[in-house]
All heavy atoms as TSV, in Angstrom:
chain	resi	resn	atom	element	x	y	z
A	1	MET	N	N	-5.330	3.776	18.464
A	1	MET	CA	C	-5.148	5.026	19.307
A	1	MET	C	C	-3.975	5.812	18.797
A	1	MET	O	O	-4.005	7.005	18.657
A	1	MET	CB	C	-4.936	4.558	20.765
A	1	MET	CG	C	-4.715	5.732	21.719
A	1	MET	SD	S	-6.089	6.864	21.746
A	1	MET	CE	C	-7.163	5.990	22.935
A	2	ARG	N	N	-2.916	5.105	18.396
A	2	ARG	CA	C	-1.760	5.792	17.777
A	2	ARG	C	C	-2.214	6.589	16.551
A	2	ARG	O	O	-1.771	7.704	16.363
A	2	ARG	CB	C	-0.705	4.751	17.451
A	2	ARG	CG	C	0.557	5.291	16.972
A	2	ARG	CD	C	1.572	4.224	16.739
A	2	ARG	NE	N	2.690	4.693	15.917
A	2	ARG	CZ	C	3.889	4.844	16.371
A	2	ARG	NH1	N	4.209	4.380	17.555
A	2	ARG	NH2	N	4.873	5.189	15.593
A	3	ASP	N	N	-3.033	6.020	15.737
A	3	ASP	CA	C	-3.487	6.641	14.471
A	3	ASP	C	C	-4.344	7.915	14.866
A	3	ASP	O	O	-4.269	8.938	14.219
A	3	ASP	CB	C	-4.222	5.764	13.558
A	3	ASP	CG	C	-3.241	4.791	12.907
A	3	ASP	OD1	O	-2.101	4.931	12.829
A	3	ASP	OD2	O	-3.768	3.696	12.435
A	4	LEU	N	N	-5.239	7.718	15.884
A	4	LEU	CA	C	-6.059	8.748	16.333
A	4	LEU	C	C	-5.200	10.091	16.831
A	4	LEU	O	O	-5.470	11.097	16.346
A	4	LEU	CB	C	-7.020	8.326	17.443
A	4	LEU	CG	C	-7.777	9.488	18.132
A	4	LEU	CD1	C	-8.801	9.996	17.134
A	4	LEU	CD2	C	-8.493	8.904	19.395
A	5	VAL	N	N	-4.245	9.744	17.660
A	5	VAL	CA	C	-3.378	10.841	18.112
A	5	VAL	C	C	-2.651	11.526	16.977
A	5	VAL	O	O	-2.512	12.752	16.915
A	5	VAL	CB	C	-2.400	10.284	19.215
A	5	VAL	CG1	C	-1.383	11.345	19.607
A	5	VAL	CG2	C	-3.177	9.878	20.445
A	6	GLY	N	N	-2.166	10.751	15.981
A	6	GLY	CA	C	-1.463	11.243	14.809
A	6	GLY	C	C	-2.385	12.161	13.992
A	6	GLY	O	O	-2.023	13.276	13.596
A	7	GLU	N	N	-3.689	11.738	13.805
A	7	GLU	CA	C	-4.643	12.546	13.139
A	7	GLU	C	C	-4.993	13.845	13.912
A	7	GLU	O	O	-5.105	14.869	13.190
A	7	GLU	CB	C	-5.979	11.798	12.870
A	7	GLU	CG	C	-5.843	10.678	11.833
A	7	GLU	CD	C	-5.332	11.217	10.506
A	7	GLU	OE1	O	-5.870	12.319	10.116
A	7	GLU	OE2	O	-4.539	10.598	9.909
A	8	VAL	N	N	-5.071	13.852	15.205
A	8	VAL	CA	C	-5.275	15.015	15.982
A	8	VAL	C	C	-4.139	16.081	15.784
A	8	VAL	O	O	-4.299	17.209	15.566
A	8	VAL	CB	C	-5.564	14.768	17.456
A	8	VAL	CG1	C	-5.504	16.064	18.356
A	8	VAL	CG2	C	-6.821	14.008	17.676
A	9	ALA	N	N	-2.895	15.449	15.812
A	9	ALA	CA	C	-1.656	16.277	15.666
A	9	ALA	C	C	-1.631	16.924	14.179
A	9	ALA	O	O	-1.391	18.159	14.058
A	9	ALA	CB	C	-0.434	15.445	15.921
A	10	ASN	N	N	-2.018	16.172	13.241
A	10	ASN	CA	C	-2.062	16.648	11.882
A	10	ASN	C	C	-3.130	17.764	11.709
A	10	ASN	O	O	-2.993	18.746	11.084
A	10	ASN	CB	C	-2.433	15.516	10.865
A	10	ASN	CG	C	-1.155	14.723	10.611
A	10	ASN	OD1	O	-0.152	15.152	10.650
A	10	ASN	ND2	N	-1.413	13.383	10.291
A	11	THR	N	N	-4.250	17.595	12.370
A	11	THR	CA	C	-5.374	18.559	12.308
A	11	THR	C	C	-4.808	19.887	12.916
A	11	THR	O	O	-5.080	20.958	12.411
A	11	THR	CB	C	-6.624	18.020	13.005
A	11	THR	OG1	O	-7.101	16.930	12.258
A	11	THR	CG2	C	-7.738	19.080	12.996
A	12	ILE	N	N	-4.202	19.794	14.112
A	12	ILE	CA	C	-3.672	21.051	14.819
A	12	ILE	C	C	-2.655	21.642	13.943
A	12	ILE	O	O	-2.712	22.930	13.739
A	12	ILE	CB	C	-3.150	20.648	16.169
A	12	ILE	CG1	C	-4.291	20.297	17.068
A	12	ILE	CG2	C	-2.399	21.831	16.765
A	12	ILE	CD1	C	-3.902	19.733	18.442
A	13	SER	N	N	-1.710	20.959	13.407
A	13	SER	CA	C	-0.760	21.550	12.525
A	13	SER	C	C	-1.292	22.184	11.280
A	13	SER	O	O	-0.816	23.325	10.775
A	13	SER	CB	C	0.405	20.568	12.213
A	13	SER	OG	O	-0.036	19.513	11.410
A	14	GLY	N	N	-2.262	21.507	10.701
A	14	GLY	CA	C	-2.920	22.136	9.488
A	14	GLY	C	C	-3.657	23.309	9.791
A	14	GLY	O	O	-3.596	24.389	9.023
A	15	ASN	N	N	-4.407	23.383	10.827
A	15	ASN	CA	C	-5.105	24.547	11.334
A	15	ASN	C	C	-4.232	25.741	11.667
A	15	ASN	O	O	-4.426	26.841	11.352
A	15	ASN	CB	C	-6.017	24.299	12.444
A	15	ASN	CG	C	-7.268	23.455	12.149
A	15	ASN	OD1	O	-7.562	23.265	10.907
A	15	ASN	ND2	N	-7.849	22.830	13.106
A	16	ALA	N	N	-3.044	25.393	12.277
A	16	ALA	CA	C	-2.075	26.453	12.544
A	16	ALA	C	C	-1.519	27.075	11.298
A	16	ALA	O	O	-1.421	28.266	11.157
A	16	ALA	CB	C	-0.898	25.873	13.431
A	17	ARG	N	N	-1.150	26.267	10.315
A	17	ARG	CA	C	-0.637	26.748	9.035
A	17	ARG	C	C	-1.681	27.638	8.337
A	17	ARG	O	O	-1.368	28.690	7.833
A	17	ARG	CB	C	-0.200	25.606	8.126
A	17	ARG	CG	C	0.349	26.163	6.815
A	17	ARG	CD	C	1.104	25.040	6.096
A	17	ARG	NE	N	2.244	24.518	6.786
A	17	ARG	CZ	C	3.443	25.032	6.698
A	17	ARG	NH1	N	3.723	25.947	5.900
A	17	ARG	NH2	N	4.407	24.459	7.338
A	18	ARG	N	N	-2.948	27.242	8.348
A	18	ARG	CA	C	-3.977	27.939	7.721
A	18	ARG	C	C	-4.141	29.349	8.432
A	18	ARG	O	O	-4.322	30.374	7.788
A	18	ARG	CB	C	-5.371	27.219	7.774
A	18	ARG	CG	C	-6.513	27.886	7.143
A	18	ARG	CD	C	-7.789	27.302	7.534
A	18	ARG	NE	N	-8.023	27.534	8.927
A	18	ARG	CZ	C	-8.641	26.695	9.773
A	18	ARG	NH1	N	-9.064	25.530	9.367
A	18	ARG	NH2	N	-8.783	27.059	11.052
A	19	ASP	N	N	-4.166	29.354	9.724
A	19	ASP	CA	C	-4.370	30.518	10.453
A	19	ASP	C	C	-3.270	31.484	10.463
A	19	ASP	O	O	-3.418	32.659	10.517
A	19	ASP	CB	C	-4.874	30.183	11.907
A	19	ASP	CG	C	-6.190	29.455	11.992
A	19	ASP	OD1	O	-6.920	29.611	11.059
A	19	ASP	OD2	O	-6.522	28.938	13.080
A	20	PHE	N	N	-2.041	30.929	10.516
A	20	PHE	CA	C	-0.863	31.758	10.535
A	20	PHE	C	C	-0.224	32.103	9.318
A	20	PHE	O	O	0.660	32.917	9.151
A	20	PHE	CB	C	0.224	31.210	11.567
A	20	PHE	CG	C	-0.227	31.109	12.888
A	20	PHE	CD1	C	-0.432	30.023	13.562
A	20	PHE	CD2	C	-0.463	32.370	13.669
A	20	PHE	CE1	C	-0.796	29.889	14.921
A	20	PHE	CE2	C	-0.938	32.259	14.985
A	20	PHE	CZ	C	-1.133	31.111	15.594
A	21	GLY	N	N	-0.708	31.503	8.192
A	21	GLY	CA	C	-0.224	31.820	6.875
A	21	GLY	C	C	0.833	30.848	6.404
A	21	GLY	O	O	1.448	30.040	7.180
A	22	ARG	N	N	1.057	30.868	5.075
A	22	ARG	CA	C	2.078	29.790	4.437
A	22	ARG	C	C	3.484	30.047	4.936
A	22	ARG	O	O	4.224	29.104	4.761
A	22	ARG	CB	C	1.928	30.045	2.926
A	22	ARG	CG	C	0.671	29.520	2.313
A	22	ARG	CD	C	0.834	29.426	0.768
A	22	ARG	NE	N	0.104	28.401	0.163
A	22	ARG	CZ	C	0.094	27.087	0.322
A	22	ARG	NH1	N	0.777	26.600	1.268
A	22	ARG	NH2	N	-0.630	26.238	-0.354
A	23	ASP	N	N	3.800	31.176	5.410
A	23	ASP	CA	C	5.178	31.472	5.961
A	23	ASP	C	C	5.465	30.821	7.328
A	23	ASP	O	O	6.581	30.784	7.843
A	23	ASP	CB	C	5.506	32.903	5.941
A	23	ASP	CG	C	5.534	33.549	4.555
A	23	ASP	OD1	O	5.842	32.735	3.577
A	23	ASP	OD2	O	5.311	34.693	4.344
A	24	PHE	N	N	4.342	30.381	7.991
A	24	PHE	CA	C	4.496	29.782	9.245
A	24	PHE	C	C	5.276	28.496	9.114
A	24	PHE	O	O	4.747	27.599	8.226
A	24	PHE	CB	C	3.015	29.507	9.838
A	24	PHE	CG	C	3.130	28.971	11.266
A	24	PHE	CD1	C	3.496	29.722	12.366
A	24	PHE	CD2	C	2.625	27.646	11.494
A	24	PHE	CE1	C	3.441	29.116	13.614
A	24	PHE	CE2	C	2.635	27.158	12.726
A	24	PHE	CZ	C	3.047	27.858	13.740
A	25	VAL	N	N	6.284	28.248	9.835
A	25	VAL	CA	C	7.083	27.043	9.805
A	25	VAL	C	C	6.650	26.069	10.924
A	25	VAL	O	O	6.689	26.439	12.132
A	25	VAL	CB	C	8.526	27.391	9.942
A	25	VAL	CG1	C	9.420	26.070	9.938
A	25	VAL	CG2	C	8.936	28.332	8.820
A	26	ILE	N	N	6.297	24.822	10.495
A	26	ILE	CA	C	5.900	23.866	11.519
A	26	ILE	C	C	6.449	22.459	11.068
A	26	ILE	O	O	6.505	22.193	9.862
A	26	ILE	CB	C	4.402	23.742	11.664
A	26	ILE	CG1	C	3.902	22.970	12.902
A	26	ILE	CG2	C	3.669	23.392	10.384
A	26	ILE	CD1	C	2.465	23.160	13.245
A	27	SER	N	N	6.913	21.686	12.007
A	27	SER	CA	C	7.468	20.383	11.666
A	27	SER	C	C	6.350	19.393	11.502
A	27	SER	O	O	5.188	19.559	11.956
A	27	SER	CB	C	8.407	19.867	12.704
A	27	SER	OG	O	7.682	19.738	13.985
A	28	VAL	N	N	6.679	18.302	10.784
A	28	VAL	CA	C	5.758	17.155	10.604
A	28	VAL	C	C	5.495	16.543	11.974
A	28	VAL	O	O	6.518	16.246	12.756
A	28	VAL	CB	C	6.312	16.140	9.575
A	28	VAL	CG1	C	5.443	14.959	9.539
A	28	VAL	CG2	C	6.601	16.835	8.323
A	29	PRO	N	N	4.284	16.331	12.417
A	29	PRO	CA	C	4.097	15.729	13.706
A	29	PRO	C	C	4.624	14.249	13.749
A	29	PRO	O	O	4.736	13.540	12.811
A	29	PRO	CB	C	2.553	15.595	13.759
A	29	PRO	CG	C	2.014	16.549	12.823
A	29	PRO	CD	C	3.063	16.651	11.728
A	30	SER	N	N	5.168	13.944	15.001
A	30	SER	CA	C	5.699	12.656	15.261
A	30	SER	C	C	4.860	11.979	16.338
A	30	SER	O	O	4.381	12.596	17.242
A	30	SER	CB	C	7.100	12.703	15.788
A	30	SER	OG	O	7.962	13.385	14.812
A	31	VAL	N	N	4.616	10.695	16.233
A	31	VAL	CA	C	3.944	9.917	17.218
A	31	VAL	C	C	4.900	8.993	17.868
A	31	VAL	O	O	5.608	8.250	17.295
A	31	VAL	CB	C	2.809	9.051	16.536
A	31	VAL	CG1	C	2.129	8.286	17.600
A	31	VAL	CG2	C	1.780	9.953	15.860
A	32	LEU	N	N	5.033	9.125	19.247
A	32	LEU	CA	C	5.925	8.319	20.029
A	32	LEU	C	C	5.099	7.366	20.833
A	32	LEU	O	O	3.976	7.712	21.172
A	32	LEU	CB	C	6.709	9.203	20.960
A	32	LEU	CG	C	7.592	10.352	20.374
A	32	LEU	CD1	C	8.207	11.287	21.440
A	32	LEU	CD2	C	8.601	9.861	19.446
A	33	SER	N	N	5.556	6.150	21.077
A	33	SER	CA	C	4.826	5.249	21.830
A	33	SER	C	C	5.689	4.417	22.675
A	33	SER	O	O	6.844	4.544	22.573
A	33	SER	CB	C	4.044	4.266	20.844
A	33	SER	OG	O	4.857	3.527	19.995
A	34	GLY	N	N	5.155	3.660	23.524
A	34	GLY	CA	C	5.935	2.789	24.427
A	34	GLY	C	C	5.687	3.250	25.856
A	34	GLY	O	O	4.888	4.174	26.149
A	35	GLU	N	N	6.251	2.489	26.835
A	35	GLU	CA	C	5.999	2.657	28.268
A	35	GLU	C	C	6.510	4.069	28.648
A	35	GLU	O	O	5.836	4.808	29.343
A	35	GLU	CB	C	6.653	1.690	29.107
A	35	GLU	CG	C	6.381	1.672	30.538
A	35	GLU	CD	C	4.924	1.491	30.889
A	35	GLU	OE1	O	4.272	0.640	30.152
A	35	GLU	OE2	O	4.425	2.007	31.850
A	36	LYS	N	N	7.768	4.489	28.302
A	36	LYS	CA	C	8.285	5.776	28.557
A	36	LYS	C	C	9.056	6.227	27.308
A	36	LYS	O	O	10.387	6.150	27.290
A	36	LYS	CB	C	9.198	5.685	29.791
A	36	LYS	CG	C	8.465	5.434	31.082
A	36	LYS	CD	C	9.359	5.595	32.249
A	36	LYS	CE	C	8.605	5.566	33.558
A	36	LYS	NZ	N	9.285	5.641	34.709
A	37	PRO	N	N	8.425	6.830	26.377
A	37	PRO	CA	C	9.163	7.239	25.133
A	37	PRO	C	C	10.086	8.458	25.495
A	37	PRO	O	O	9.751	9.236	26.319
A	37	PRO	CB	C	8.029	7.599	24.209
A	37	PRO	CG	C	6.882	7.890	25.070
A	37	PRO	CD	C	7.003	7.020	26.211
A	38	GLN	N	N	11.156	8.561	24.773
A	38	GLN	CA	C	12.034	9.632	24.867
A	38	GLN	C	C	11.462	10.833	24.073
A	38	GLN	O	O	11.237	10.766	22.881
A	38	GLN	CB	C	13.421	9.357	24.336
A	38	GLN	CG	C	14.094	8.270	25.133
A	38	GLN	CD	C	14.607	8.852	26.512
A	38	GLN	OE1	O	14.516	10.067	26.811
A	38	GLN	NE2	N	14.929	7.896	27.401
A	39	ILE	N	N	11.159	11.855	24.794
A	39	ILE	CA	C	10.594	13.045	24.156
A	39	ILE	C	C	11.712	14.097	24.018
A	39	ILE	O	O	12.324	14.523	24.935
A	39	ILE	CB	C	9.394	13.706	25.009
A	39	ILE	CG1	C	8.342	12.678	25.260
A	39	ILE	CG2	C	8.992	15.033	24.445
A	39	ILE	CD1	C	7.312	13.036	26.289
A	40	PRO	N	N	11.971	14.457	22.668
A	40	PRO	CA	C	13.025	15.474	22.499
A	40	PRO	C	C	12.738	16.761	23.213
A	40	PRO	O	O	11.641	17.285	23.166
A	40	PRO	CB	C	13.014	15.612	20.936
A	40	PRO	CG	C	12.115	14.580	20.426
A	40	PRO	CD	C	11.242	14.065	21.487
A	41	GLN	N	N	13.787	17.280	23.951
A	41	GLN	CA	C	13.610	18.474	24.556
A	41	GLN	C	C	14.848	19.420	24.392
A	41	GLN	O	O	15.915	18.927	24.185
A	41	GLN	CB	C	13.523	18.274	26.092
A	41	GLN	CG	C	12.285	17.522	26.505
A	41	GLN	CD	C	12.201	17.250	27.931
A	41	GLN	OE1	O	13.068	17.525	28.706
A	41	GLN	NE2	N	11.053	16.730	28.459
A	42	LYS	N	N	14.525	20.674	24.321
A	42	LYS	CA	C	15.597	21.707	24.217
A	42	LYS	C	C	15.390	22.721	25.344
A	42	LYS	O	O	14.338	22.952	25.705
A	42	LYS	CB	C	15.478	22.434	22.850
A	42	LYS	CG	C	15.654	21.601	21.628
A	42	LYS	CD	C	15.497	22.437	20.402
A	42	LYS	CE	C	15.452	21.586	19.114
A	42	LYS	NZ	N	15.135	22.360	17.943
A	43	PRO	N	N	16.500	23.325	25.759
A	43	PRO	CA	C	16.372	24.299	26.775
A	43	PRO	C	C	15.497	25.466	26.333
A	43	PRO	O	O	15.546	25.836	25.246
A	43	PRO	CB	C	17.828	24.891	27.078
A	43	PRO	CG	C	18.714	23.680	26.435
A	43	PRO	CD	C	17.935	23.057	25.286
A	44	GLY	N	N	14.567	25.888	27.208
A	44	GLY	CA	C	13.748	26.991	26.874
A	44	GLY	C	C	12.466	26.541	26.028
A	44	GLY	O	O	11.706	27.369	25.677
A	45	LEU	N	N	12.249	25.253	25.821
A	45	LEU	CA	C	11.239	24.780	25.017
A	45	LEU	C	C	9.895	24.823	25.814
A	45	LEU	O	O	9.837	24.486	26.897
A	45	LEU	CB	C	11.518	23.287	24.659
A	45	LEU	CG	C	10.471	22.646	23.689
A	45	LEU	CD1	C	10.644	23.116	22.278
A	45	LEU	CD2	C	10.748	21.106	23.693
A	46	ARG	N	N	8.820	25.399	25.182
A	46	ARG	CA	C	7.620	25.448	25.772
A	46	ARG	C	C	6.565	24.362	25.198
A	46	ARG	O	O	6.617	24.208	24.035
A	46	ARG	CB	C	6.954	26.847	25.524
A	46	ARG	CG	C	7.800	27.971	26.118
A	46	ARG	CD	C	7.098	29.260	25.979
A	46	ARG	NE	N	5.898	29.324	26.749
A	46	ARG	CZ	C	4.992	30.245	26.659
A	46	ARG	NH1	N	5.080	31.315	25.830
A	46	ARG	NH2	N	3.849	30.221	27.347
A	47	SER	N	N	5.964	23.652	26.117
A	47	SER	CA	C	5.164	22.554	25.664
A	47	SER	C	C	3.792	22.666	26.294
A	47	SER	O	O	3.655	23.078	27.406
A	47	SER	CB	C	5.764	21.202	26.116
A	47	SER	OG	O	7.036	20.996	25.511
A	48	PHE	N	N	2.713	22.139	25.561
A	48	PHE	CA	C	1.401	22.042	26.093
A	48	PHE	C	C	0.972	20.632	25.971
A	48	PHE	O	O	1.164	20.028	24.922
A	48	PHE	CB	C	0.493	23.016	25.220
A	48	PHE	CG	C	0.875	24.440	25.210
A	48	PHE	CD1	C	1.785	24.924	24.295
A	48	PHE	CD2	C	0.386	25.319	26.211
A	48	PHE	CE1	C	2.156	26.293	24.317
A	48	PHE	CE2	C	0.777	26.627	26.199
A	48	PHE	CZ	C	1.617	27.039	25.312
A	49	ILE	N	N	0.395	20.167	26.931
A	49	ILE	CA	C	-0.091	18.722	26.915
A	49	ILE	C	C	-1.609	18.684	26.814
A	49	ILE	O	O	-2.260	19.195	27.632
A	49	ILE	CB	C	0.414	17.918	28.200
A	49	ILE	CG1	C	1.976	18.024	28.307
A	49	ILE	CG2	C	-0.046	16.509	28.270
A	49	ILE	CD1	C	2.511	17.529	29.624
A	50	ILE	N	N	-2.093	17.925	25.786
A	50	ILE	CA	C	-3.476	17.791	25.616
A	50	ILE	C	C	-3.885	16.341	25.836
A	50	ILE	O	O	-3.338	15.470	25.130
A	50	ILE	CB	C	-3.805	18.166	24.112
A	50	ILE	CG1	C	-3.371	19.600	23.792
A	50	ILE	CG2	C	-5.338	17.962	23.854
A	50	ILE	CD1	C	-3.345	19.986	22.330
A	51	PRO	N	N	-4.667	16.079	26.878
A	51	PRO	CA	C	-4.957	14.639	27.160
A	51	PRO	C	C	-6.059	14.165	26.202
A	51	PRO	O	O	-6.986	14.868	25.820
A	51	PRO	CB	C	-5.439	14.684	28.574
A	51	PRO	CG	C	-5.931	16.017	28.825
A	51	PRO	CD	C	-5.094	16.932	27.893
A	52	ILE	N	N	-5.910	12.905	25.710
A	52	ILE	CA	C	-6.930	12.300	24.787
A	52	ILE	C	C	-7.339	11.041	25.418
A	52	ILE	O	O	-6.559	10.118	25.676
A	52	ILE	CB	C	-6.311	12.020	23.432
A	52	ILE	CG1	C	-5.878	13.401	22.738
A	52	ILE	CG2	C	-7.393	11.310	22.564
A	52	ILE	CD1	C	-5.196	13.241	21.485
A	53	LYS	N	N	-8.640	10.858	25.813
A	53	LYS	CA	C	-9.167	9.651	26.431
A	53	LYS	C	C	-10.139	9.078	25.509
A	53	LYS	O	O	-11.184	9.747	25.067
A	53	LYS	CB	C	-9.797	10.022	27.737
A	53	LYS	CG	C	-10.285	8.745	28.471
A	53	LYS	CD	C	-10.789	9.078	29.885
A	53	LYS	CE	C	-11.177	7.875	30.576
A	53	LYS	NZ	N	-11.813	8.161	31.950
A	54	LEU	N	N	-10.044	7.786	25.146
A	54	LEU	CA	C	-10.974	6.983	24.284
A	54	LEU	C	C	-11.033	5.573	24.823
A	54	LEU	O	O	-9.991	4.980	24.923
A	54	LEU	CB	C	-10.490	7.085	22.828
A	54	LEU	CG	C	-11.357	6.414	21.853
A	54	LEU	CD1	C	-12.710	7.070	21.737
A	54	LEU	CD2	C	-10.705	6.397	20.492
A	55	ALA	N	N	-12.263	5.132	25.095
A	55	ALA	CA	C	-12.403	3.795	25.601
A	55	ALA	C	C	-11.459	3.333	26.670
A	55	ALA	O	O	-10.816	2.367	26.734
A	55	ALA	CB	C	-12.269	2.795	24.381
A	56	GLN	N	N	-11.474	4.186	27.797
A	56	GLN	CA	C	-10.703	3.959	28.968
A	56	GLN	C	C	-9.160	3.988	28.757
A	56	GLN	O	O	-8.463	3.487	29.474
A	56	GLN	CB	C	-11.073	2.661	29.597
A	56	GLN	CG	C	-12.597	2.602	29.945
A	56	GLN	CD	C	-13.035	3.720	30.874
A	56	GLN	OE1	O	-12.303	4.037	31.864
A	56	GLN	NE2	N	-14.231	4.225	30.596
A	57	SER	N	N	-8.789	4.435	27.522
A	57	SER	CA	C	-7.373	4.534	27.264
A	57	SER	C	C	-6.959	5.956	27.267
A	57	SER	O	O	-7.494	6.875	26.575
A	57	SER	CB	C	-6.968	3.910	26.030
A	57	SER	OG	O	-5.657	3.916	25.653
A	58	LEU	N	N	-5.953	6.407	28.001
A	58	LEU	CA	C	-5.498	7.890	28.080
A	58	LEU	C	C	-4.138	7.955	27.377
A	58	LEU	O	O	-3.285	7.239	27.559
A	58	LEU	CB	C	-5.370	8.312	29.566
A	58	LEU	CG	C	-4.928	9.717	29.758
A	58	LEU	CD1	C	-6.035	10.613	29.114
A	58	LEU	CD2	C	-4.692	9.968	31.253
A	59	ARG	N	N	-4.126	8.917	26.480
A	59	ARG	CA	C	-2.906	9.311	25.718
A	59	ARG	C	C	-2.688	10.683	25.851
A	59	ARG	O	O	-3.597	11.535	26.316
A	59	ARG	CB	C	-3.074	8.939	24.286
A	59	ARG	CG	C	-3.266	7.425	23.978
A	59	ARG	CD	C	-2.101	6.655	24.401
A	59	ARG	NE	N	-2.227	5.261	23.954
A	59	ARG	CZ	C	-2.476	4.251	24.875
A	59	ARG	NH1	N	-2.734	4.555	26.063
A	59	ARG	NH2	N	-2.598	3.019	24.409
A	60	GLN	N	N	-1.426	11.190	25.531
A	60	GLN	CA	C	-1.172	12.633	25.564
A	60	GLN	C	C	-0.597	13.157	24.255
A	60	GLN	O	O	0.161	12.477	23.688
A	60	GLN	CB	C	-0.125	12.910	26.693
A	60	GLN	CG	C	-0.669	12.506	28.037
A	60	GLN	CD	C	0.427	12.591	29.118
A	60	GLN	OE1	O	1.583	12.518	28.832
A	60	GLN	NE2	N	0.029	12.784	30.361
A	61	LEU	N	N	-1.120	14.257	23.815
A	61	LEU	CA	C	-0.592	14.930	22.724
A	61	LEU	C	C	0.197	16.151	23.164
A	61	LEU	O	O	-0.312	16.947	23.964
A	61	LEU	CB	C	-1.736	15.496	21.809
A	61	LEU	CG	C	-1.303	16.407	20.631
A	61	LEU	CD1	C	-0.423	15.572	19.593
A	61	LEU	CD2	C	-2.526	16.940	19.990
A	62	ILE	N	N	1.523	16.148	22.954
A	62	ILE	CA	C	2.365	17.260	23.410
A	62	ILE	C	C	2.688	18.134	22.167
A	62	ILE	O	O	3.299	17.661	21.249
A	62	ILE	CB	C	3.639	16.666	24.020
A	62	ILE	CG1	C	3.308	15.738	25.172
A	62	ILE	CG2	C	4.554	17.779	24.431
A	62	ILE	CD1	C	4.403	14.977	25.741
A	63	VAL	N	N	2.368	19.386	22.357
A	63	VAL	CA	C	2.609	20.395	21.381
A	63	VAL	C	C	3.744	21.337	21.902
A	63	VAL	O	O	3.636	21.853	22.986
A	63	VAL	CB	C	1.351	21.159	21.015
A	63	VAL	CG1	C	1.715	22.330	20.051
A	63	VAL	CG2	C	0.222	20.415	20.553
A	64	SER	N	N	4.925	21.315	21.166
A	64	SER	CA	C	6.009	22.105	21.703
A	64	SER	C	C	6.272	23.222	20.855
A	64	SER	O	O	6.170	23.155	19.556
A	64	SER	CB	C	7.297	21.180	21.654
A	64	SER	OG	O	7.126	20.087	22.545
A	65	LEU	N	N	6.561	24.399	21.403
A	65	LEU	CA	C	6.884	25.686	20.748
A	65	LEU	C	C	8.239	26.055	21.076
A	65	LEU	O	O	8.770	25.963	22.212
A	65	LEU	CB	C	5.900	26.732	21.182
A	65	LEU	CG	C	4.356	26.355	21.022
A	65	LEU	CD1	C	3.613	27.523	21.703
A	65	LEU	CD2	C	3.972	26.195	19.655
A	66	THR	N	N	9.024	26.510	19.994
A	66	THR	CA	C	10.323	27.029	20.278
A	66	THR	C	C	10.324	28.500	20.070
A	66	THR	O	O	9.629	29.105	19.410
A	66	THR	CB	C	11.409	26.350	19.445
A	66	THR	OG1	O	11.058	26.522	18.016
A	66	THR	CG2	C	11.462	24.839	19.813
């Protein structure tokens, strides 16, 4: 599941770079795991949560924009 979420994040970041051009700056996706992982946050940070369900397992992909 961790690899699947990482691949979805890589696909989204690759598509964003393709659509917005080479000058578009995007960080390398990170995969956090555990019961309550620490999610880096900054004041004014906008985030979108994308639920991913596979074989009765629910994960979340968080895309943050600054």
